MARNULO-618448 format. One line per 4 residues: their letters; for each residue x negated, y negated, z of N, C-alpha, C, CB. Coordinates in nm, 3 decimals, m for minus. Each point is the difference from the previous one (the first is absolute). Glycine has a CB too. Layout:
N
A) X Y Z X Y Z X Y Z X Y Z; ... $
// end
This chain:
252
MRKQ) 1.772 m0.693 0.331 m0.016 m0.076 m0.123 0.087 0.059 m0.111 m0.234 m0.062 0.068; 0.278 m0.023 m0.161 0.082 0.046 m0.110 m0.085 0.069 m0.105 0.162 m0.185 0.045; m0.095 0.258 m0.140 m0.072 0.070 m0.105 m0.085 m0.095 m0.083 0.183 0.169 m0.007; m0.130 m0.290 m0.017 m0.075 m0.100 m0.076 m0.132 m0.032 0.069 0.215 m0.096 m0.087 $
SYFV) m0.212 0.086 0.221 m0.120 m0.031 0.076 m0.102 0.112 m0.009 0.137 m0.139 0.155; m0.089 0.265 m0.149 m0.091 0.113 m0.014 m0.069 m0.002 m0.136 0.145 0.134 0.155; m0.070 m0.165 m0.258 m0.058 m0.007 m0.135 m0.106 m0.110 m0.007 0.216 0.085 m0.098; m0.186 m0.200 0.156 m0.095 m0.112 0.001 m0.128 0.039 0.074 0.191 m0.164 m0.010 $
IQEL) m0.176 0.232 0.125 m0.116 0.042 0.079 m0.087 0.096 m0.082 0.133 m0.028 0.213; m0.070 0.124 m0.281 m0.075 0.094 m0.083 m0.079 m0.072 m0.107 0.174 0.173 0.043; m0.111 m0.271 m0.108 m0.067 m0.075 m0.105 m0.114 m0.084 0.056 0.213 m0.005 m0.131; m0.191 m0.056 0.246 m0.103 m0.083 0.060 m0.120 0.083 0.045 0.177 m0.161 0.075 $
VSRE) m0.150 0.278 m0.015 m0.108 0.088 0.044 m0.080 0.049 m0.120 0.136 0.072 0.199; m0.066 m0.032 m0.305 m0.067 0.045 m0.122 m0.087 m0.110 m0.058 0.191 0.157 m0.045; m0.139 m0.279 0.044 m0.075 m0.114 m0.053 m0.124 m0.028 0.083 0.211 m0.096 m0.088; m0.197 0.102 0.222 m0.114 m0.027 0.088 m0.110 0.104 m0.017 0.156 m0.109 0.162 $
LKRK) m0.117 0.235 m0.175 m0.099 0.106 m0.017 m0.073 m0.015 m0.133 0.139 0.153 0.142; m0.065 m0.185 m0.248 m0.062 m0.018 m0.131 m0.094 m0.119 0.000 0.200 0.103 m0.109; m0.157 m0.212 0.173 m0.083 m0.120 0.003 m0.127 0.022 0.083 0.207 m0.140 m0.026; m0.195 0.212 0.135 m0.114 0.023 0.087 m0.110 0.078 m0.069 0.152 m0.006 0.194 $
YSRS) m0.112 0.104 m0.276 m0.098 0.088 m0.062 m0.014 m0.021 m0.150 0.050 0.165 0.178; 0.001 m0.277 m0.229 0.001 m0.023 m0.145 m0.141 m0.010 m0.058 0.218 m0.117 0.026; m0.314 0.064 0.049 m0.136 m0.018 m0.049 m0.095 0.108 0.052 0.043 m0.245 m0.013; 0.011 0.348 0.071 m0.083 0.106 0.057 0.016 0.130 m0.079 0.021 m0.107 0.228 $
RLGI) m0.131 0.165 m0.269 0.005 0.127 m0.073 0.040 0.115 0.092 m0.175 m0.086 m0.157; 0.138 0.076 0.283 0.034 0.108 0.094 0.143 m0.012 0.050 m0.239 0.010 0.067; 0.297 m0.130 m0.079 0.139 m0.020 0.037 0.030 0.035 0.144 0.058 0.047 m0.233; 0.050 0.029 0.250 0.049 0.034 0.134 m0.101 0.084 0.078 0.233 m0.010 m0.087 $
LWSV) m0.332 0.066 0.017 m0.102 0.080 0.066 m0.078 m0.082 0.102 m0.018 0.142 m0.205; 0.015 m0.275 0.187 m0.068 m0.085 0.097 0.065 0.006 0.137 m0.068 m0.150 m0.187; 0.196 0.180 0.191 0.067 0.014 0.129 m0.054 0.120 0.078 0.206 m0.106 m0.098; m0.263 0.203 0.023 m0.062 0.116 0.063 m0.147 m0.027 0.031 0.160 0.151 m0.121 $
LSPL) m0.230 m0.215 0.026 m0.143 m0.024 0.016 m0.031 m0.107 0.104 m0.028 0.068 m0.236; 0.112 m0.171 0.244 m0.029 m0.112 0.090 m0.018 0.042 0.145 0.129 m0.143 m0.154; m0.036 0.221 0.212 m0.023 0.042 0.140 m0.120 0.091 0.016 0.243 m0.021 0.037; m0.272 0.103 m0.139 m0.115 0.088 0.009 m0.131 m0.080 0.000 0.132 0.180 m0.116 $
LSMA) m0.140 m0.280 0.028 m0.121 m0.083 m0.007 m0.018 m0.081 0.128 0.025 m0.012 m0.250; 0.086 m0.044 0.300 m0.007 m0.076 0.124 m0.045 0.088 0.116 0.180 m0.152 m0.084; m0.126 0.272 0.090 m0.036 0.093 0.107 m0.148 0.037 m0.009 0.235 0.089 0.002; m0.284 m0.066 m0.125 m0.139 0.038 m0.019 m0.095 m0.109 0.050 0.067 0.140 m0.198 $
VLSL) m0.037 m0.265 0.162 m0.085 m0.112 0.041 0.000 m0.016 0.152 0.047 m0.115 m0.218; 0.074 0.111 0.278 0.007 m0.019 0.145 m0.059 0.118 0.076 0.204 m0.139 m0.034; m0.190 0.258 m0.022 m0.057 0.118 0.066 m0.152 m0.006 0.002 0.199 0.134 m0.071; m0.259 m0.180 m0.040 m0.145 m0.013 m0.005 m0.049 m0.101 0.102 0.005 0.060 m0.242 $
VFSA) 0.072 m0.166 0.261 m0.042 m0.107 0.090 0.019 0.037 0.147 0.058 m0.165 m0.178; 0.059 0.227 0.210 0.038 0.015 0.141 m0.003 0.143 0.053 0.139 m0.198 m0.034; m0.151 0.298 m0.053 0.007 0.139 0.049 m0.105 0.029 0.105 0.089 0.067 m0.221; m0.213 m0.107 0.195 m0.107 0.027 0.096 0.025 m0.074 0.132 m0.161 0.032 m0.190 $
MFRK) 0.215 m0.153 0.181 0.024 m0.082 0.118 0.106 0.061 0.092 m0.065 m0.201 m0.134; 0.171 0.257 0.072 0.113 0.049 0.080 0.011 0.153 0.000 0.118 m0.213 m0.052; m0.225 0.280 0.011 0.005 0.146 m0.013 0.035 0.068 0.132 m0.170 m0.016 m0.183; 0.116 m0.035 0.294 0.022 0.064 0.130 0.141 m0.026 0.054 m0.244 m0.022 0.047 $
SIEN) 0.302 m0.092 m0.084 0.130 m0.037 0.058 0.118 0.033 m0.092 m0.117 m0.181 0.123; 0.092 0.202 m0.253 0.108 0.029 m0.094 m0.037 0.121 m0.084 0.067 m0.244 m0.007; 0.008 0.352 0.023 m0.017 0.118 m0.084 0.073 m0.021 m0.132 m0.022 0.149 0.204; m0.037 m0.100 m0.313 0.059 m0.017 m0.134 0.027 m0.148 m0.030 0.104 0.230 0.019 $
YPVY) m0.211 m0.309 m0.007 0.016 m0.144 m0.015 0.064 m0.041 m0.133 m0.198 m0.025 0.145; 0.161 0.082 m0.260 0.065 m0.041 m0.126 0.151 0.014 0.003 m0.206 0.067 m0.117; 0.256 0.040 0.179 0.145 0.019 0.010 0.060 m0.103 0.095 m0.027 0.246 m0.047; m0.044 m0.272 0.156 0.043 m0.101 0.097 0.017 m0.136 m0.070 m0.118 0.124 0.187 $
YLTG) 0.017 m0.162 m0.263 0.007 m0.130 m0.069 0.107 m0.001 m0.108 m0.244 m0.033 0.047; 0.248 0.138 m0.130 0.092 0.002 m0.113 0.146 m0.002 0.047 m0.171 0.124 m0.133; 0.200 m0.060 0.243 0.136 m0.002 0.053 0.046 m0.142 0.030 m0.036 0.228 0.097; m0.052 m0.305 m0.037 0.033 m0.139 0.028 0.002 m0.085 m0.126 m0.099 0.026 0.224 $
FILW) 0.004 0.001 m0.315 m0.014 m0.083 m0.119 0.122 0.007 m0.092 m0.244 0.033 0.015; 0.297 0.087 m0.039 0.111 0.010 m0.095 0.126 m0.070 0.054 m0.095 0.218 m0.083; 0.115 m0.214 0.215 0.113 m0.072 0.058 m0.024 m0.151 m0.003 0.049 0.198 0.146; m0.170 m0.238 m0.112 m0.033 m0.143 m0.004 0.011 m0.055 m0.143 m0.154 0.032 0.198 $
NFFT) 0.103 0.043 m0.294 0.005 m0.044 m0.139 0.143 m0.011 m0.050 m0.223 0.107 m0.038; 0.308 m0.013 0.078 0.141 m0.005 m0.036 0.064 m0.127 0.057 0.009 0.252 m0.005; m0.034 m0.279 0.132 0.057 m0.117 0.065 m0.046 m0.130 m0.067 0.008 0.129 0.215; m0.137 m0.144 m0.236 m0.052 m0.125 m0.057 0.045 m0.018 m0.144 m0.197 0.016 0.151 $
TATN) 0.200 0.091 m0.229 0.045 m0.011 m0.139 0.147 m0.038 m0.006 m0.170 0.171 m0.068; 0.252 m0.107 0.152 0.144 m0.030 0.000 0.027 m0.144 0.039 0.046 0.238 0.058; m0.111 m0.287 0.046 0.029 m0.136 0.047 m0.060 m0.106 m0.092 0.007 0.086 0.234; m0.128 m0.063 m0.284 m0.063 m0.097 m0.090 0.077 m0.016 m0.131 m0.219 0.056 0.101 $
TAMT) 0.266 0.054 m0.155 0.072 m0.007 m0.127 0.143 m0.050 0.019 m0.142 0.186 m0.087; 0.206 m0.146 0.198 0.137 m0.047 0.026 0.001 m0.150 0.026 0.058 0.224 0.094; m0.166 m0.278 m0.042 m0.009 m0.141 0.033 0.031 m0.089 m0.121 m0.169 0.056 0.176; 0.119 m0.019 m0.293 0.017 m0.084 m0.120 0.115 0.045 m0.089 m0.242 m0.046 0.009 $
ALAD) 0.322 0.140 0.040 0.105 0.059 m0.084 0.102 m0.102 m0.049 m0.031 0.211 0.126; 0.074 m0.301 m0.040 0.100 m0.100 m0.040 m0.059 m0.102 m0.095 0.117 0.032 0.219; m0.234 m0.083 m0.188 m0.064 m0.100 m0.085 m0.035 0.056 m0.138 m0.090 m0.111 0.205; 0.043 0.236 m0.208 m0.038 0.061 m0.127 0.119 0.027 m0.091 m0.193 0.102 0.116 $
NQAL) 0.311 m0.084 m0.057 0.121 0.032 m0.077 0.098 m0.118 m0.001 m0.029 0.243 0.058; m0.023 m0.361 m0.051 0.083 m0.121 0.008 0.102 m0.009 m0.113 m0.191 m0.114 0.110; 0.147 0.134 m0.233 0.091 m0.013 m0.115 0.112 0.101 0.006 m0.190 m0.085 m0.137; 0.156 0.209 0.171 0.101 0.106 0.006 0.099 m0.025 0.113 m0.166 0.161 m0.096 $
ILQV) 0.117 m0.209 0.208 0.087 m0.026 0.115 0.101 m0.110 m0.031 m0.184 0.070 0.154; 0.141 m0.172 m0.227 0.088 m0.113 m0.030 0.098 0.031 m0.112 m0.180 m0.152 0.074; 0.150 0.252 m0.156 0.085 0.030 m0.116 0.099 0.112 0.023 m0.186 m0.077 m0.140; 0.149 0.173 0.225 0.082 0.120 0.017 0.048 0.008 0.145 m0.127 0.120 m0.183 $
KFPR) 0.253 m0.081 0.200 0.057 0.011 0.134 m0.001 0.144 0.048 0.144 m0.200 m0.046; m0.230 0.230 0.141 0.002 0.125 0.076 m0.081 m0.022 0.126 0.024 0.143 m0.211; m0.016 m0.053 0.307 m0.067 m0.023 0.129 m0.149 m0.031 m0.014 0.167 0.153 0.103; m0.210 m0.265 m0.049 m0.140 m0.041 m0.014 m0.095 0.089 0.078 0.078 m0.232 m0.033 $
EVFP) m0.026 0.304 0.133 m0.089 0.083 0.078 m0.061 0.115 m0.079 0.135 m0.060 0.197; m0.080 0.087 m0.317 m0.056 0.108 m0.081 m0.143 m0.031 m0.043 0.230 0.055 m0.081; m0.267 m0.182 0.072 m0.134 m0.035 m0.046 m0.107 0.034 0.102 0.101 m0.181 m0.136; m0.090 0.136 0.262 m0.098 0.047 0.101 0.007 0.151 0.020 0.017 m0.222 0.114 $
FARA) 0.106 0.278 m0.118 0.014 0.144 0.019 m0.074 0.076 m0.109 0.222 m0.036 0.110; m0.210 m0.009 m0.234 m0.067 0.069 m0.111 m0.151 m0.003 0.016 0.190 m0.061 m0.150; m0.243 m0.052 0.200 m0.145 m0.009 0.022 m0.044 0.097 0.110 0.003 m0.242 m0.074; 0.074 0.247 0.183 m0.033 0.092 0.110 0.012 0.145 m0.045 0.079 m0.171 0.166 $
YTAF) 0.022 0.199 m0.249 0.018 0.137 m0.048 m0.112 0.040 m0.096 0.248 m0.026 0.027; m0.296 m0.069 m0.106 m0.114 0.027 m0.088 m0.122 0.038 0.083 0.091 m0.160 m0.172; m0.113 0.089 0.282 m0.111 0.033 0.090 0.019 0.140 0.058 m0.028 m0.244 0.056; 0.153 0.281 m0.030 0.029 0.133 0.053 m0.033 0.108 m0.104 0.180 m0.097 0.147 $
VNFL) m0.149 0.071 m0.273 m0.033 0.095 m0.107 m0.151 0.020 m0.008 0.207 m0.070 m0.129; m0.282 m0.040 0.137 m0.146 0.011 0.000 m0.050 0.076 0.122 m0.013 m0.215 m0.128; 0.081 0.195 0.241 m0.035 0.073 0.121 0.017 0.151 m0.020 0.069 m0.200 0.139; 0.039 0.238 m0.206 0.023 0.142 m0.025 m0.112 0.060 m0.085 0.247 m0.039 0.015 $
YSLI) m0.296 m0.037 m0.113 m0.113 0.048 m0.080 m0.126 0.011 0.085 0.102 m0.104 m0.204; m0.120 0.013 0.297 m0.119 0.005 0.086 0.002 0.123 0.091 m0.012 m0.251 m0.006; 0.131 0.306 0.030 0.009 0.121 0.081 m0.065 0.120 m0.068 0.211 m0.089 0.099; m0.225 0.082 m0.232 m0.071 0.106 m0.071 m0.146 0.004 0.047 0.153 m0.025 m0.201 $
AYGI) m0.215 m0.094 0.204 m0.138 m0.010 0.049 m0.009 0.045 0.145 m0.044 m0.189 m0.160; 0.144 0.148 0.238 0.003 0.035 0.142 0.008 0.152 0.018 0.111 m0.220 0.051; m0.026 0.284 m0.130 0.013 0.145 0.008 m0.130 0.071 m0.036 0.242 m0.024 m0.056; m0.314 m0.029 m0.044 m0.128 0.059 m0.039 m0.099 m0.006 0.115 0.042 m0.067 m0.239 $
ILLI) m0.047 m0.047 0.306 m0.093 m0.016 0.112 0.036 0.093 0.116 m0.038 m0.238 m0.068; 0.168 0.255 0.093 0.042 0.091 0.107 m0.046 0.143 m0.030 0.199 m0.147 0.047; m0.191 0.186 m0.173 m0.044 0.134 m0.039 m0.152 0.015 0.014 0.194 0.016 m0.159; m0.267 m0.119 0.114 m0.146 0.005 0.006 m0.049 0.014 0.144 m0.011 m0.139 m0.209 $
FGIR) 0.075 0.068 0.300 m0.044 0.002 0.140 0.070 0.109 0.082 m0.043 m0.245 m0.018; 0.125 0.324 m0.048 0.062 0.113 0.067 0.095 m0.038 0.112 m0.200 0.127 m0.057; 0.272 m0.237 0.038 0.096 m0.044 0.101 0.124 0.088 m0.008 m0.086 m0.237 m0.012; 0.118 0.305 0.120 0.117 0.087 0.004 0.120 m0.081 0.050 m0.145 0.205 0.041 $
LSAA) 0.247 m0.208 m0.122 0.119 m0.077 0.035 0.092 0.081 0.091 m0.017 m0.125 m0.218; 0.070 0.058 0.317 0.095 0.063 0.091 0.142 m0.048 m0.031 m0.179 0.017 0.179; 0.274 0.027 m0.099 0.139 m0.042 m0.022 0.017 m0.150 0.021 0.077 0.226 0.074; m0.173 m0.288 m0.006 0.008 m0.145 0.023 m0.006 m0.080 m0.129 m0.107 0.036 0.221 $
VFLF) 0.057 0.026 m0.329 m0.012 m0.070 m0.127 0.136 m0.045 m0.053 m0.204 0.135 m0.050; 0.311 m0.067 0.091 0.133 m0.037 m0.048 0.046 m0.135 0.056 0.055 0.243 m0.019; m0.127 m0.295 0.116 0.030 m0.133 0.053 m0.064 m0.110 m0.084 0.018 0.100 0.230; m0.114 m0.063 m0.314 m0.071 m0.098 m0.082 0.095 m0.080 m0.091 m0.201 0.149 0.007 $
PVIV) 0.296 m0.085 m0.077 0.093 m0.079 m0.083 0.082 m0.101 0.081 0.013 0.194 m0.154; 0.015 m0.161 0.280 0.072 m0.094 0.086 m0.085 m0.124 0.025 0.124 0.191 0.109; m0.252 m0.169 m0.083 m0.092 m0.112 0.023 m0.008 m0.087 m0.125 m0.133 0.139 0.165; 0.124 m0.075 m0.281 m0.007 m0.073 m0.127 0.128 m0.080 m0.023 m0.151 0.177 m0.094 $
FFIF) 0.264 m0.119 0.128 0.128 m0.070 m0.018 0.004 m0.129 0.083 0.113 0.220 m0.043; m0.159 m0.213 0.167 0.006 m0.118 0.086 m0.105 m0.104 m0.038 0.086 0.145 0.184; m0.201 m0.102 m0.234 m0.097 m0.100 m0.046 0.049 m0.064 m0.129 m0.189 0.128 0.109; 0.267 m0.054 m0.187 0.062 m0.060 m0.120 0.100 m0.107 0.042 m0.029 0.216 m0.128 $
LFSL) 0.112 m0.186 0.227 0.095 m0.100 0.049 m0.074 m0.123 0.054 0.164 0.183 0.055; m0.270 m0.159 0.021 m0.078 m0.110 0.056 m0.059 m0.086 m0.111 m0.052 0.141 0.202; m0.005 m0.077 m0.303 m0.061 m0.072 m0.112 0.105 m0.076 m0.080 m0.181 0.173 m0.012; 0.295 m0.111 m0.010 0.107 m0.066 m0.076 0.052 m0.122 0.075 0.063 0.221 m0.103 $
GMGY) m0.044 m0.208 0.233 0.045 m0.113 0.080 m0.097 m0.116 m0.007 0.117 0.158 0.151; m0.247 m0.128 m0.140 m0.100 m0.106 m0.012 m0.001 m0.057 m0.140 m0.137 0.111 0.176; 0.159 m0.024 m0.276 0.005 m0.046 m0.138 0.113 m0.099 m0.023 m0.097 0.217 m0.070; 0.212 m0.192 0.130 0.113 m0.094 m0.010 m0.038 m0.135 0.060 0.163 0.192 0.011 $
LLSV) m0.223 m0.189 0.108 m0.040 m0.125 0.066 m0.103 m0.077 m0.083 0.046 0.106 0.222; m0.148 m0.036 m0.268 m0.107 m0.064 m0.075 0.048 m0.055 m0.134 m0.162 0.152 0.112; 0.255 m0.081 m0.176 0.050 m0.047 m0.130 0.073 m0.133 0.013 0.020 0.238 m0.076; 0.052 m0.255 0.186 0.069 m0.127 0.026 m0.102 m0.109 0.033 0.203 0.124 0.082 $
LYVF) m0.298 m0.092 0.005 m0.102 m0.098 0.037 m0.080 m0.048 m0.121 m0.015 0.107 0.225; m0.015 m0.015 m0.315 m0.084 m0.033 m0.116 0.070 m0.099 m0.093 m0.105 0.226 0.016; 0.236 m0.219 m0.026 0.075 m0.092 m0.084 m0.018 m0.144 0.050 0.167 0.181 m0.052; m0.168 m0.199 0.184 m0.008 m0.134 0.058 m0.144 m0.043 0.032 0.227 0.037 0.093 $
FGDV) m0.315 0.060 m0.076 m0.136 m0.032 0.045 m0.097 0.097 m0.068 0.085 m0.090 0.224; m0.131 0.052 m0.344 m0.084 0.089 m0.079 m0.130 0.039 0.068 0.100 m0.103 m0.198; m0.151 0.017 0.287 m0.127 0.030 0.068 0.011 0.116 0.097 m0.060 m0.239 m0.024; 0.182 0.286 0.051 0.015 0.113 0.091 m0.074 0.123 m0.053 0.223 m0.091 0.074 $
RHLY) m0.239 0.097 m0.206 m0.071 0.113 m0.061 m0.145 0.006 0.050 0.149 m0.016 m0.204; m0.215 m0.100 0.209 m0.140 m0.005 0.043 m0.010 0.021 0.153 m0.054 m0.156 m0.193; 0.147 0.098 0.265 0.000 0.019 0.145 0.025 0.145 0.037 0.081 m0.235 0.027; 0.007 0.299 m0.101 0.032 0.141 0.028 m0.122 0.088 m0.028 0.242 m0.043 m0.057 $
SVFL) m0.318 0.009 m0.046 m0.121 0.077 m0.031 m0.098 m0.004 0.116 0.031 m0.049 m0.243; m0.050 m0.069 0.301 m0.089 m0.013 0.116 0.056 0.076 0.120 m0.077 m0.225 m0.083; 0.207 0.214 0.103 0.066 0.068 0.110 m0.014 0.152 m0.013 0.163 m0.191 0.019; m0.154 0.242 m0.142 m0.013 0.145 m0.023 m0.139 0.050 0.037 0.170 m0.017 m0.182 $
TLWM) m0.271 m0.065 0.157 m0.136 0.041 0.036 m0.011 0.022 0.151 m0.091 m0.128 m0.197; 0.142 0.033 0.273 0.000 0.014 0.146 0.084 0.120 0.042 m0.030 m0.248 0.026; 0.147 0.263 m0.088 0.091 0.110 0.031 m0.067 0.135 m0.025 0.195 m0.146 m0.057; m0.270 0.155 m0.053 m0.067 0.126 m0.033 m0.098 0.041 0.109 0.025 m0.054 m0.243 $
YLSA) m0.105 m0.043 0.292 m0.099 0.033 0.103 0.067 0.035 0.133 m0.163 m0.152 m0.113; 0.286 0.110 0.131 0.074 0.033 0.122 0.085 0.126 m0.017 0.002 m0.243 0.058; m0.020 0.313 m0.169 0.079 0.121 m0.027 m0.081 0.128 0.012 0.142 m0.135 m0.149; m0.269 0.124 0.188 m0.086 0.118 0.025 m0.001 0.095 m0.118 0.046 m0.022 0.243 $
LFYP) m0.067 m0.031 m0.363 m0.004 0.085 m0.118 m0.125 0.088 m0.001 0.129 m0.173 m0.126; m0.243 0.114 0.166 m0.126 0.072 m0.018 m0.082 0.013 0.129 m0.002 m0.082 m0.234; 0.063 0.054 0.346 m0.072 0.018 0.127 0.095 0.060 0.103 m0.153 m0.196 m0.053; 0.098 0.268 0.152 0.084 0.059 0.105 0.041 m0.104 0.103 m0.114 0.219 m0.033 $
LELL) 0.239 m0.217 0.071 0.051 m0.097 0.095 m0.068 0.013 0.136 0.219 0.003 m0.120; m0.265 0.117 0.153 m0.057 0.026 0.132 m0.130 m0.077 0.025 0.106 0.224 m0.008; m0.171 m0.273 m0.097 m0.125 m0.073 0.016 0.021 m0.143 0.046 m0.098 0.144 m0.175; 0.222 m0.191 0.168 0.030 m0.137 0.035 0.031 m0.014 0.150 0.087 m0.037 m0.233 $
PETM) m0.103 m0.083 0.287 0.042 m0.024 0.139 0.149 0.026 0.017 m0.183 m0.170 0.026; 0.222 0.203 0.095 0.139 0.036 0.026 0.097 m0.113 m0.037 m0.078 0.150 0.184; 0.037 m0.274 m0.165 0.086 m0.113 m0.034 0.028 m0.003 m0.150 m0.094 m0.129 0.193; m0.010 0.152 m0.273 0.017 0.002 m0.146 0.085 0.119 m0.043 m0.221 m0.114 m0.027 $
QRLI) 0.204 0.227 0.095 0.081 0.117 m0.033 0.148 m0.029 0.021 m0.191 0.149 0.065; 0.224 m0.213 0.046 0.140 m0.033 0.025 0.054 m0.096 m0.104 m0.037 0.036 0.244; m0.047 m0.130 m0.288 0.041 m0.095 m0.103 0.028 0.071 m0.131 m0.135 m0.177 0.110; 0.047 0.265 m0.151 0.017 0.069 m0.128 0.120 0.093 0.003 m0.246 m0.014 m0.038 $
WQNP) 0.279 0.070 0.155 0.118 0.084 0.009 0.129 m0.079 m0.025 m0.123 0.146 0.161; 0.117 m0.277 m0.151 0.116 m0.083 m0.031 0.007 m0.033 m0.150 m0.012 m0.097 0.231; m0.090 0.135 m0.304 m0.004 m0.021 m0.144 0.089 0.104 m0.068 m0.236 m0.094 0.014; 0.341 0.052 m0.083 0.091 0.098 m0.061 m0.068 0.092 m0.101 0.182 m0.164 0.033 $
IYNF) m0.274 0.110 m0.114 m0.066 0.082 m0.100 m0.084 0.108 0.065 m0.003 m0.194 m0.155; m0.064 0.161 0.266 m0.080 0.102 0.068 0.089 0.113 0.051 m0.168 m0.176 0.065; 0.287 0.145 m0.020 0.091 0.105 0.047 0.039 0.095 m0.113 0.086 m0.158 0.174; m0.062 0.104 m0.292 0.030 0.085 m0.116 m0.120 0.089 m0.031 0.156 m0.175 m0.094 $
IAAA) m0.275 0.116 0.095 m0.121 0.075 m0.033 m0.030 0.106 0.106 m0.090 m0.201 m0.121; 0.101 0.164 0.247 m0.028 0.094 0.109 0.097 0.119 m0.005 m0.088 m0.190 0.142; 0.215 0.162 m0.171 0.099 0.107 m0.008 m0.031 0.094 m0.117 0.172 m0.153 0.101; m0.214 0.095 m0.214 m0.034 0.083 m0.116 m0.122 0.087 0.028 0.095 m0.175 m0.150 $
RDCI) m0.194 0.120 0.219 m0.119 0.079 0.034 0.036 0.114 0.093 m0.143 m0.202 m0.028; 0.233 0.177 0.124 0.043 0.107 0.089 0.065 0.113 m0.080 0.034 m0.166 0.185; 0.053 0.131 m0.278 0.075 0.100 m0.076 m0.089 0.081 m0.094 0.199 m0.148 0.014; m0.290 0.079 m0.084 m0.079 0.063 m0.104 m0.133 0.053 0.052 0.109 m0.150 m0.165 $
LYGT) m0.187 0.062 0.225 m0.137 0.034 0.038 m0.007 0.088 0.125 m0.073 m0.214 m0.103; 0.158 0.184 0.201 m0.007 0.072 0.128 0.110 0.103 0.019 m0.105 m0.202 0.094; 0.204 0.202 m0.183 0.106 0.101 0.005 0.087 m0.008 0.123 m0.146 0.143 m0.130; 0.162 m0.263 0.184 0.083 m0.019 0.119 0.108 m0.105 m0.026 m0.195 0.063 0.146 $
LPRS) 0.298 m0.059 m0.066 0.105 m0.101 m0.011 m0.046 m0.129 0.068 0.178 0.180 m0.006; m0.151 m0.295 m0.054 m0.035 m0.127 0.063 0.075 m0.016 0.132 m0.044 m0.102 m0.226; m0.012 0.022 0.314 0.066 m0.027 0.128 0.134 m0.069 m0.025 m0.223 m0.019 0.115; 0.316 0.040 m0.025 0.133 m0.058 m0.016 m0.006 m0.152 m0.005 0.099 0.197 0.119 $
AVMI) m0.192 m0.258 m0.041 m0.012 m0.145 0.000 m0.041 m0.052 m0.137 m0.061 0.007 0.242; m0.025 0.068 m0.311 m0.044 m0.039 m0.135 0.117 0.009 m0.098 m0.234 0.079 0.050; 0.311 0.027 m0.041 0.114 0.017 m0.091 0.106 m0.108 0.024 m0.045 0.247 m0.008; 0.063 m0.285 0.132 0.095 m0.108 0.032 m0.046 m0.130 m0.064 0.062 0.113 0.218 $
RIFV) m0.193 m0.142 m0.205 m0.055 m0.122 m0.061 0.019 0.003 m0.151 m0.168 m0.019 0.186; 0.142 0.133 m0.248 0.015 0.013 m0.145 0.144 m0.029 m0.042 m0.185 0.169 m0.005; 0.278 m0.112 0.079 0.142 m0.020 m0.030 0.039 m0.147 0.017 0.050 0.236 0.075; m0.090 m0.296 0.037 0.036 m0.139 0.029 m0.062 m0.095 m0.102 0.018 0.057 0.243 $
WGIG) m0.147 m0.039 m0.273 m0.067 m0.088 m0.096 0.059 0.015 m0.140 m0.209 0.013 0.138; 0.234 0.111 m0.179 0.055 0.022 m0.134 0.138 m0.060 m0.017 m0.132 0.207 m0.012; 0.224 m0.171 0.100 0.137 m0.050 m0.007 0.004 m0.151 0.027 0.086 0.225 0.073; m0.161 m0.269 0.028 0.002 m0.141 0.038 m0.052 m0.092 m0.110 m0.030 0.072 0.235 $
MYGA) m0.084 m0.037 m0.296 m0.057 m0.084 m0.106 0.089 0.001 m0.123 m0.230 0.045 0.087; 0.284 0.071 m0.120 0.089 0.006 m0.116 0.124 m0.086 0.023 m0.082 0.232 m0.051; 0.141 m0.221 0.170 0.120 m0.078 0.031 m0.028 m0.149 m0.001 0.083 0.189 0.136; m0.196 m0.230 m0.077 m0.035 m0.142 0.004 m0.027 m0.054 m0.140 m0.095 0.032 0.229 $
GKFV) 0.021 0.047 m0.309 m0.032 m0.045 m0.135 0.123 m0.011 m0.088 m0.221 0.105 0.025; 0.308 m0.006 m0.016 0.123 m0.002 m0.081 0.091 m0.116 0.041 m0.016 0.251 m0.027; 0.023 m0.278 0.157 0.084 m0.109 0.049 m0.049 m0.135 m0.052 0.052 0.135 0.207; m0.182 m0.160 m0.193 m0.057 m0.126 m0.047 0.016 m0.013 m0.151 m0.165 0.002 0.190 $
FQKS) 0.144 0.107 m0.261 0.010 m0.002 m0.147 0.142 m0.038 m0.044 m0.181 0.175 m0.014; 0.280 m0.112 0.074 0.138 m0.028 m0.038 0.042 m0.141 0.037 0.051 0.242 0.029; m0.094 m0.289 0.088 0.036 m0.135 0.044 m0.069 m0.108 m0.084 0.033 0.090 0.230; m0.144 m0.056 m0.295 m0.078 m0.101 m0.072 0.028 m0.001 m0.150 m0.174 0.023 0.173 $
QSKV) 0.264 0.062 m0.221 0.016 0.015 m0.144 0.039 m0.129 m0.070 0.064 0.234 0.040; 0.029 m0.309 0.015 0.045 m0.123 m0.066 m0.114 m0.102 m0.008 0.235 0.041 0.084; m0.314 m0.054 0.022 m0.113 m0.092 0.000 m0.110 0.046 m0.096 0.053 m0.059 0.238; m0.071 0.191 m0.246 m0.099 0.056 m0.092 0.036 m0.033 m0.145 m0.047 0.186 0.163 $
IQKL) 0.175 m0.168 m0.197 0.046 m0.029 m0.136 m0.022 m0.149 m0.033 0.171 0.187 0.017; m0.142 m0.272 0.077 m0.019 m0.145 m0.022 m0.149 m0.032 m0.021 0.204 m0.050 0.141; m0.290 0.116 m0.065 m0.144 m0.025 m0.010 m0.057 0.054 m0.130 m0.016 0.010 0.248; 0.067 0.106 m0.291 m0.048 0.058 m0.125 0.041 m0.088 m0.119 0.015 0.232 0.101 $
// end
C-alpha cells in the first residue's frame, strides 16, 4: 500500500476506536474486562461439568474465546465498511480495500488489549509457557488473514444484499457451537469430531491451546490447515473484492 493508504488506515482505526468507546467511561479497558467477565460466567457454568476432562478450564475457554472474538469482530465490522463510508469512497480516490482492512486492524488492536487479560489469567493459573509459545503470533497472523479475507467477501455482499448481516449472525451462532469453545472435543461422537476438525476456526483455536495451555507444538496437519485456510481465504476475498469494485461503486 502507498503512504497515503497507510495514513488513511491510521485515521480510520483511530476513528473506530474513539467511536467504539466514546460513551464508555472505562474506554479501552473494556477490551480487557470483557474476556475476563465472559470467562468468569462460562467457568461458573461449565467448570464442574468438564472438570475431569479439561484441566485449567478457564484458560481452555479463554484461549478459544479471544480468538473467536477477534474473528467475529473483524468480520462483522468489515462487512459494513464500504456502506458506512459511502460518501468518502465516492469523493476520494484511493484503494477501497483500506476500509475493510482498517476495520479488521481495529479488531486486531482490541485483540492485543485482550491479551492483557489473557496474560493475567495465565499467571493466576500458573501456566508455564514453553518455547512453543513463539508459534502463537504465527497462528494469530493466519487468523488475521482468514478474517480479512472473509471481511472482503462480506463487505461486497453487504453492498448488494443488506440482509446478509442478519444471516451471518445466525451462521456465526452455529459456527461458534462447532468450534468447541467451551466443551472438549473428545466428548463428541467420532463423526462429529471429524466434522469439527474441518472447521478452520477450530484449527486456529486448537493450535493456540497446544502452544499456550499444553506447551506443545501443534500437529503438522493442523498447521497445514491453518496455512491453507489463512492464505486461501485471504486470496479469495481479495480477488472477489477487486473484481467487484466497479459494480460496488455503481451500487453505492
